[in-house]
N, CA, C and O of each residue as an XYZ file, in Angstrom:
628
protein
N      28.002     13.702      2.355
C      27.013     14.756      2.347
C      25.626     14.215      2.063
O      24.637     14.745      2.571
N      25.543     13.191      1.276
C      24.255     12.580      1.011
C      23.401     13.361      0.038
O      23.884     14.213     -0.708
N      22.097     13.042      0.067
C      21.133     13.613     -0.861
C      20.534     14.932     -0.389
O      19.920     15.643     -1.186
N      20.697     15.275      0.882
C      19.942     16.396      1.432
C      20.803     17.221      2.384
O      22.030     17.122      2.394
N      20.118     18.035      3.181
C      20.813     18.869      4.152
C      20.885     18.220      5.532
O      21.228     18.892      6.505
N      20.570     16.937      5.637
C      20.537     16.285      6.941
C      21.898     16.322      7.632
O      21.965     16.362      8.861
N      22.994     16.307      6.849
C      24.315     16.376      7.476
C      24.508     17.714      8.185
O      25.230     17.781      9.180
N      23.876     18.781      7.693
C      23.947     20.070      8.375
C      23.200     20.004      9.711
O      23.686     20.497     10.729
N      22.019     19.392      9.694
C      21.241     19.228     10.921
C      22.016     18.398     11.933
O      22.088     18.756     13.109
N      22.600     17.281     11.476
C      23.389     16.441     12.380
C      24.609     17.195     12.910
O      24.931     17.102     14.094
N      25.281     17.937     12.039
C      26.437     18.723     12.466
C      26.058     19.778     13.492
O      26.775     19.989     14.470
N      24.927     20.440     13.266
C      24.450     21.435     14.227
C      24.217     20.800     15.592
O      24.583     21.365     16.622
N      23.606     19.621     15.588
C      23.339     18.917     16.849
C      24.630     18.528     17.554
O      24.669     18.447     18.782
N      25.691     18.286     16.779
C      26.982     17.896     17.351
C      27.850     19.109     17.688
O      28.957     18.956     18.205
N      27.350     20.313     17.397
C      28.095     21.517     17.712
C      29.147     21.891     16.676
O      30.066     22.652     16.978
N      29.027     21.365     15.454
C      29.982     21.687     14.394
C      29.720     23.109     13.900
O      28.582     23.466     13.595
N      30.771     23.913     13.824
C      30.658     25.258     13.273
C      31.085     25.200     11.807
O      32.278     25.190     11.507
N      30.123     25.163     10.905
C      30.413     25.015      9.483
C      31.142     26.224      8.901
O      31.706     26.131      7.811
N      31.142     27.345      9.602
C      31.886     28.513      9.131
C      33.389     28.351      9.337
O      34.174     29.130      8.797
N      33.799     27.342     10.116
C      35.225     27.076     10.320
C      35.805     26.133      9.264
O      36.973     25.754      9.347
N      35.011     25.760      8.290
C      35.475     24.820      7.265
C      36.456     25.507      6.322
O      36.180     26.583      5.791
N      37.619     24.859      6.121
C      38.598     25.347      5.154
C      38.486     24.607      3.835
O      38.732     25.181      2.775
N      38.115     23.336      3.894
C      38.028     22.508      2.697
C      36.873     21.537      2.828
O      36.460     21.195      3.936
N      36.355     21.096      1.698
C      35.353     20.039      1.641
C      35.964     18.905      0.853
O      36.454     19.109     -0.258
N      35.941     17.714      1.416
C      36.488     16.534      0.749
C      35.341     15.576      0.474
O      34.638     15.154      1.393
N      35.157     15.238     -0.782
C      34.130     14.287     -1.187
C      34.815     13.008     -1.636
O      35.845     13.060     -2.308
N      34.263     11.873     -1.278
C      34.886     10.609     -1.634
C      34.858     10.370     -3.136
O      35.816      9.838     -3.696
N      33.774     10.755     -3.790
C      33.660     10.616     -5.228
C      32.428     11.384     -5.681
O      31.668     11.890     -4.855
N      32.231     11.471     -6.990
C      31.232     12.386     -7.543
C      29.850     11.784     -7.776
O      29.074     12.344     -8.550
N      29.516     10.676     -7.142
C      28.162     10.137     -7.280
C      27.173     11.054     -6.566
O      27.492     11.645     -5.534
N      25.980     11.162     -7.124
C      24.997     12.086     -6.568
C      24.613     11.770     -5.129
O      24.286     12.682     -4.368
N      24.644     10.494     -4.738
C      24.301     10.166     -3.356
C      25.336     10.684     -2.362
O      25.122     10.618     -1.151
N      26.451     11.198     -2.867
C      27.486     11.776     -2.009
C      27.605     13.289     -2.192
O      28.254     13.947     -1.379
N      27.000     13.856     -3.231
C      27.248     15.265     -3.553
C      26.022     16.172     -3.550
O      26.174     17.392     -3.494
N      24.840     15.630     -3.606
C      23.669     16.509     -3.691
C      23.539     17.430     -2.498
O      23.018     18.538     -2.630
N      24.000     17.000     -1.338
C      23.924     17.845     -0.155
C      24.875     19.031     -0.192
O      24.750     19.955      0.612
N      25.823     19.010     -1.118
C      26.802     20.089     -1.210
C      26.144     21.443     -1.445
O      26.601     22.459     -0.920
N      25.079     21.457     -2.230
C      24.410     22.736     -2.502
C      23.910     23.396     -1.216
O      23.914     24.623     -1.113
N      23.482     22.600     -0.238
C      23.001     23.150      1.031
C      24.147     23.776      1.830
O      23.979     24.820      2.460
N      25.301     23.133      1.795
C      26.471     23.700      2.473
C      26.903     24.995      1.792
O      27.201     25.980      2.467
N      26.939     24.998      0.476
C      27.326     26.201     -0.266
C      26.372     27.346      0.051
O      26.809     28.480      0.245
N      25.072     27.059      0.105
C      24.099     28.098      0.443
C      24.365     28.649      1.835
O      24.276     29.856      2.058
N      24.694     27.761      2.776
C      24.959     28.212      4.137
C      26.225     29.068      4.192
O      26.271     30.067      4.909
N      27.230     28.682      3.448
C      28.498     29.405      3.483
C      28.508     30.627      2.570
O      29.457     31.410      2.592
N      27.465     30.793      1.773
C      27.270     31.979      0.931
C      28.503     32.373      0.126
O      29.232     33.301      0.476
N      28.705     31.653     -0.939
C      29.743     32.055     -1.868
C      30.965     31.167     -1.928
O      31.678     31.200     -2.931
N      31.241     30.389     -0.925
C      32.383     29.473     -1.009
C      32.058     28.360     -1.990
O      30.955     27.814     -1.979
N      33.014     28.030     -2.831
C      32.834     26.969     -3.811
C      33.771     25.804     -3.508
O      34.911     26.025     -3.099
N      33.311     24.566     -3.702
C      34.191     23.420     -3.443
C      35.270     23.297     -4.506
O      35.079     23.719     -5.646
N      36.407     22.717     -4.131
C      37.461     22.414     -5.088
C      37.076     21.188     -5.899
O      36.263     20.376     -5.458
N      37.656     21.054     -7.076
C      37.428     19.899     -7.923
C      37.966     18.649     -7.237
O      39.062     18.672     -6.679
N      37.206     17.562     -7.275
C      37.605     16.311     -6.658
C      37.518     15.205     -7.692
O      36.513     15.092     -8.394
N      38.568     14.379     -7.797
C      38.531     13.230     -8.684
C      37.485     12.244     -8.196
O      37.089     12.273     -7.031
N      37.035     11.364     -9.098
C      35.967     10.425     -8.762
C      36.371      9.434     -7.675
O      35.518      9.011     -6.896
N      37.616      9.060     -7.600
C      38.044      8.083     -6.606
C      39.152      8.682     -5.760
O      40.222      9.019     -6.267
N      38.893      8.810     -4.490
C      39.899      9.364     -3.594
C      39.766      8.700     -2.233
O      38.763      8.051     -1.934
N      40.785      8.873     -1.424
C      40.774      8.348     -0.062
C      41.521      9.332      0.821
O      42.312     10.148      0.347
N      41.258      9.238      2.086
C      41.929     10.062      3.080
C      42.722      9.118      3.979
O      42.208      8.083      4.402
N      43.970      9.472      4.271
C      44.813      8.622      5.110
C      45.330      9.448      6.277
O      45.844     10.553      6.104
N      45.182      8.889      7.458
C      45.680      9.514      8.679
C      46.776      8.609      9.253
O      46.576      7.403      9.398
N      47.915      9.186      9.572
C      49.009      8.421     10.154
C      48.902      8.514     11.673
O      49.149      9.566     12.262
N      48.534      7.409     12.290
C      48.422      7.362     13.749
C      49.640      6.650     14.324
O      50.466      6.117     13.583
N      49.744      6.645     15.639
C      50.843      5.933     16.299
C      50.753      4.428     16.065
O      51.753      3.719     16.169
N      49.552      3.943     15.750
C      49.335      2.502     15.547
C      49.391      2.092     14.080
O      49.229      0.915     13.759
N      49.617      3.050     13.191
C      49.636      2.761     11.767
C      48.652      3.639     11.023
O      48.102      4.584     11.589
N      48.430      3.332      9.764
C      47.570      4.147      8.913
C      46.092      3.878      9.170
O      45.676      2.737      9.369
N      45.313      4.951      9.160
C      43.858      4.860      9.147
C      43.455      5.309      7.752
O      43.618      6.477      7.398
N      42.932      4.388      6.966
C      42.611      4.646      5.567
C      41.104      4.761      5.439
O      40.373      3.818      5.742
N      40.640      5.923      4.988
C      39.208      6.189      4.860
C      38.887      6.308      3.379
O      39.401      7.187      2.687
N      38.038      5.419      2.905
C      37.696      5.379      1.484
C      36.292      5.903      1.241
O      35.487      6.040      2.162
N      36.024      6.189     -0.016
C      34.659      6.478     -0.447
C      34.068      5.158     -0.893
O      33.561      4.389     -0.078
N      34.133      4.900     -2.177
C      33.680      3.615     -2.715
C      34.841      2.762     -3.218
O      34.613      1.640     -3.671
N      36.049      3.243     -3.156
C      37.235      2.483     -3.575
C      37.074      1.928     -4.987
O      37.292      0.740     -5.222
N      36.695      2.785     -5.916
C      36.507      2.346     -7.305
C      37.780      1.757     -7.901
O      37.701      0.909     -8.790
N      38.940      2.181     -7.437
C      40.204      1.627     -7.930
C      40.462      0.241     -7.351
O      41.411     -0.434     -7.750
N      39.630     -0.179     -6.423
C      39.813     -1.449     -5.726
C      40.380     -1.179     -4.350
O      41.330     -0.409     -4.210
N      39.811     -1.802     -3.335
C      40.248     -1.530     -1.970
C      41.700     -1.939     -1.767
O      42.426     -1.268     -1.032
N      42.139     -3.018     -2.396
C      43.542     -3.446     -2.254
C      44.475     -2.412     -2.873
O      45.512     -2.086     -2.295
N      44.113     -1.895     -4.043
C      44.926     -0.861     -4.689
C      44.974      0.407     -3.842
O      46.023      1.040     -3.721
N      43.846      0.770     -3.264
C      43.776      1.975     -2.434
C      44.670      1.828     -1.203
O      45.426      2.740     -0.868
N      44.584      0.686     -0.537
C      45.402      0.447      0.655
C      46.884      0.408      0.282
O      47.715      1.006      0.965
N      47.211     -0.294     -0.800
C      48.618     -0.384     -1.238
C      49.180      0.987     -1.568
O      50.323      1.287     -1.222
N      48.396      1.821     -2.232
C      48.838      3.175     -2.577
C      49.083      3.989     -1.306
O      50.088      4.693     -1.204
N      48.171      3.895     -0.342
C      48.327      4.642      0.917
C      49.597      4.207      1.644
O      50.337      5.041      2.165
N      49.845      2.904      1.678
C      51.035      2.391      2.354
C      52.306      2.871      1.650
O      53.286      3.226      2.306
N      52.287      2.882      0.333
C      53.454      3.327     -0.438
C      53.701      4.824     -0.259
O      54.825      5.242      0.019
N      52.659      5.620     -0.418
C      52.794      7.076     -0.306
C      53.268      7.479      1.092
O      54.087      8.386      1.234
N      52.756      6.808      2.114
C      53.095      7.154      3.496
C      54.335      6.433      4.013
O      54.833      6.759      5.091
N      54.837      5.460      3.260
C      56.003      4.713      3.719
C      55.740      3.959      5.005
O      56.605      3.896      5.879
N      54.566      3.391      5.127
C      54.140      2.718      6.360
C      53.490      1.392      6.004
O      52.637      1.340      5.118
N      53.883      0.314      6.685
C      53.286     -0.987      6.386
C      52.281     -1.444      7.440
O      51.664     -2.499      7.289
N      52.111     -0.660      8.506
C      51.098     -0.995      9.517
C      49.787     -0.290      9.172
O      49.771      0.897      8.848
N      48.705     -1.032      9.247
C      47.382     -0.469      8.973
C      46.536     -0.606     10.236
O      46.207     -1.713     10.662
N      46.192      0.535     10.825
C      45.386      0.546     12.051
C      43.917      0.295     11.745
O      43.232     -0.373     12.520
N      43.422      0.821     10.627
C      42.009      0.657     10.292
C      41.792      0.971      8.818
O      42.476      1.817      8.241
N      40.841      0.283      8.226
C      40.367      0.584      6.872
C      38.877      0.839      7.012
O      38.125     -0.039      7.433
N      38.454      2.043      6.656
C      37.085      2.487      6.890
C      36.466      2.933      5.578
O      37.091      3.676      4.822
N      35.249      2.492      5.296
C      34.527      3.014      4.144
C      33.972      1.940      3.248
O      33.881      0.771      3.623
N      33.598      2.362      2.048
C      33.096      1.441      1.046
C      34.258      0.756      0.346
O      35.284      1.381      0.078
N      34.097     -0.528      0.051
C      35.185     -1.305     -0.536
C      34.908     -1.694     -1.982
O      35.686     -2.448     -2.567
N      33.837     -1.210     -2.568
C      33.460     -1.518     -3.959
C      33.379     -3.034     -4.175
O      33.872     -3.567     -5.170
N      32.753     -3.697     -3.230
C      32.569     -5.143     -3.293
C      31.085     -5.477     -3.214
O      30.636     -6.164     -2.297
N      30.341     -4.985     -4.180
C      28.911     -5.263     -4.271
C      28.746     -6.368     -5.304
O      28.816     -6.112     -6.506
N      28.528     -7.590     -4.844
C      28.414     -8.765     -5.707
C      29.639     -8.921     -6.614
O      29.501     -9.016     -7.834
N      30.834     -8.946     -6.020
C      32.054     -9.054     -6.829
C      32.226    -10.472     -7.376
O      31.687    -11.422     -6.809
N      32.971    -10.623     -8.471
C      33.315    -11.969     -8.936
C      34.083    -12.703     -7.828
O      34.815    -12.080     -7.060
N      33.913    -14.016     -7.752
C      34.546    -14.796     -6.679
C      36.062    -14.636     -6.647
O      36.656    -14.591     -5.569
N      36.704    -14.549     -7.833
C      38.161    -14.404     -7.840
C      38.597    -13.054     -7.279
O      39.642    -12.954     -6.637
N      37.801    -12.020     -7.520
C      38.121    -10.701     -6.954
C      37.981    -10.732     -5.437
O      38.846    -10.227     -4.721
N      36.898    -11.323     -4.947
C      36.698    -11.396     -3.502
C      37.789    -12.247     -2.857
O      38.306    -11.886     -1.799
N      38.142    -13.362     -3.472
C      39.196    -14.222     -2.926
C      40.530    -13.475     -2.868
O      41.274    -13.611     -1.897
N      40.830    -12.698     -3.889
C      42.063    -11.907     -3.897
C      42.055    -10.836     -2.824
O      43.077    -10.574     -2.191
N      40.901    -10.218     -2.621
C      40.779     -9.183     -1.590
C      40.951     -9.795     -0.204
O      41.646     -9.237      0.645
N      40.320    -10.937      0.019
C      40.451    -11.623      1.306
C      41.909    -11.996      1.553
O      42.410    -11.817      2.663
N      42.595    -12.510      0.538
C      44.007    -12.874      0.687
C      44.859    -11.639      1.004
O      45.763    -11.700      1.837
N      44.565    -10.528      0.341
C      45.306     -9.295      0.583
C      45.123     -8.828      2.029
O      46.097     -8.470      2.692
N      43.882     -8.829      2.520
C      43.618     -8.420      3.902
C      44.322     -9.364      4.877
O      44.815     -8.926      5.916
N      44.370    -10.647      4.550
C      45.062    -11.620      5.398
C      46.552    -11.285      5.489
O      47.157    -11.429      6.551
N      47.140    -10.841      4.383
C      48.563    -10.496      4.348
C      48.850     -9.151      5.027
O      49.833     -9.021      5.757
N      48.004     -8.165      4.788
C      48.211     -6.818      5.344
C      47.937     -6.785      6.845
O      48.570     -6.023      7.576
N      47.007     -7.600      7.299
C      46.653     -7.705      8.718
C      46.240     -6.364      9.341
O      46.861     -5.927     10.310
N      45.209     -5.706      8.805
C      44.765     -4.464      9.448
C      44.286     -4.754     10.870
O      43.664     -5.785     11.125
N      44.580     -3.843     11.786
C      44.170     -4.011     13.182
C      42.659     -3.906     13.345
O      42.094     -4.473     14.279
N      41.997     -3.177     12.433
C      40.545     -3.021     12.468
C      40.057     -2.783     11.043
O      40.788     -2.268     10.197
N      38.812     -3.167     10.797
C      38.179     -2.947      9.493
C      36.748     -2.510      9.753
O      36.025     -3.148     10.519
N      36.339     -1.411      9.109
C      34.975     -0.897      9.205
C      34.431     -0.719      7.788
O      34.517      0.367      7.215
N      33.876     -1.784      7.232
C      33.309     -1.729      5.877
C      31.882     -1.206      5.937
O      31.116     -1.549      6.837
N      31.543     -0.380      4.973
C      30.165      0.128      4.952
C      29.608      0.042      3.534
O      29.806     -0.967      2.857
N      28.922      1.071      3.080
C      28.180      1.005      1.830
C      29.033      0.447      0.689
O      30.260      0.539      0.715
N      28.389     -0.113     -0.277
C      28.971     -0.760     -1.460
C      29.888     -1.930     -1.097
O      30.780     -2.291     -1.864
N      29.660     -2.513      0.075
C      30.328     -3.747      0.486
C      29.216     -4.682      0.959
O      28.685     -4.520      2.057
N      28.870     -5.659      0.125
C      27.714     -6.505      0.449
C      28.003     -7.465      1.612
O      29.148     -7.621      2.037
N      26.953     -8.096      2.108
C      27.055     -8.977      3.266
C      28.017    -10.135      3.004
O      28.841    -10.462      3.858
N      27.917    -10.745      1.847
C      28.794    -11.861      1.488
C      30.269    -11.433      1.568
O      31.102    -12.173      2.090
N      30.581    -10.259      1.059
C      31.954     -9.750      1.100
C      32.394     -9.434      2.523
O      33.525     -9.731      2.906
N      31.506     -8.836      3.303
C      31.833     -8.528      4.701
C      32.110     -9.810      5.482
O      33.056     -9.881      6.266
N      31.273    -10.817      5.257
C      31.453    -12.087      5.948
C      32.798    -12.717      5.582
O      33.494    -13.245      6.450
N      33.160    -12.663      4.311
C      34.444    -13.220      3.865
C      35.614    -12.462      4.484
O      36.588    -13.076      4.919
N      35.527    -11.132      4.527
C      36.588    -10.322      5.128
C      36.686    -10.560      6.634
O      37.780    -10.546      7.200
N      35.545    -10.777      7.276
C      35.530    -11.003      8.725
C      36.237    -12.305      9.105
O      36.661    -12.467     10.249
N      36.363    -13.217      8.170
C      37.052    -14.481      8.450
C      38.560    -14.294      8.601
O      39.235    -15.138      9.191
N      39.093    -13.182      8.066
C      40.550    -12.971      8.110
C      40.960    -11.648      8.745
O      42.151    -11.382      8.902
N      39.999    -10.823      9.109
C      40.334     -9.527      9.698
C      39.255     -9.129     10.706
O      38.119     -9.594     10.611
N      39.603     -8.269     11.673
C      38.651     -7.866     12.711
C      37.649     -6.828     12.196
O      37.834     -5.626     12.384
N      36.604     -7.303     11.554
C      35.586     -6.440     10.956
C      34.573     -6.018     12.013
O      34.063     -6.856     12.757
N      34.282     -4.733     12.082
C      33.288     -4.195     13.014
C      32.202     -3.468     12.248
O      32.433     -2.939     11.161
N      31.021     -3.452     12.828
C      29.895     -2.734     12.238
C      30.142     -1.241     12.382
O      30.808     -0.799     13.318
N      29.603     -0.472     11.452
C      29.706      0.979     11.566
C      28.434      1.626     11.064
O      27.645      1.009     10.348
N      28.244      2.887     11.451
C      27.072      3.614     11.017
C      27.128      5.049     11.495
O      28.108      5.483     12.100
N      26.074      5.769     11.216
C      26.000      7.186     11.572
C      26.173      7.351     13.077
O      25.547      6.642     13.864
N      27.017      8.282     13.462
C      27.246      8.594     14.864
C      28.397      7.828     15.499
O      28.786      8.128     16.628
N      28.950      6.842     14.791
C      30.088      6.099     15.337
C      31.288      7.027     15.479
O      31.613      7.774     14.556
N      31.937      6.980     16.622
C      33.140      7.764     16.862
C      34.298      6.807     17.076
O      34.229      5.897     17.902
N      35.361      7.028     16.320
C      36.559      6.212     16.438
C      37.723      7.126     16.807
O      37.813      8.248     16.308
N      38.607      6.655     17.671
C      39.769      7.458     18.082
C      41.036      6.653     17.866
O      41.070      5.453     18.137
N      42.075      7.312     17.379
C      43.352      6.675     17.078
C      44.478      7.505     17.684
O      45.133      8.276     16.982
N      44.701      7.350     18.972
C      45.762      8.110     19.633
C      46.789      7.178     20.241
O      47.760      7.637     20.842
């Protein structure tokens, strides 16, 4: 959601009908992810968001394996992926998308994360905010890391 109502403007341009929303899912409770919520609430006039824990992820089971979408992965990206695989009973990972909480990580943490990605072998990786360049470069050495940003559309059919 970000800091402002820009997500509403972008959604309008994409033809999103915000009145069809049943739920709002926030990755975590940092203000850079939640301040825009007030604009959505104002638009929906009276709907209130459900309580969300600080660290959460969304997992989609595709024909090619799990698509794991994280916020900032405060629990650790390896822990988040392992939990998703356990809960879903699936060992194939089609994509890991989101923040990996690797902003200037200790070298041993980054080395462990790189080793984990090497073992899990995700088919695709889309790291974004809170994943610094050094960490992205290290992950790209063992997994197919792609750039991502606003407007990117990914399909898993």
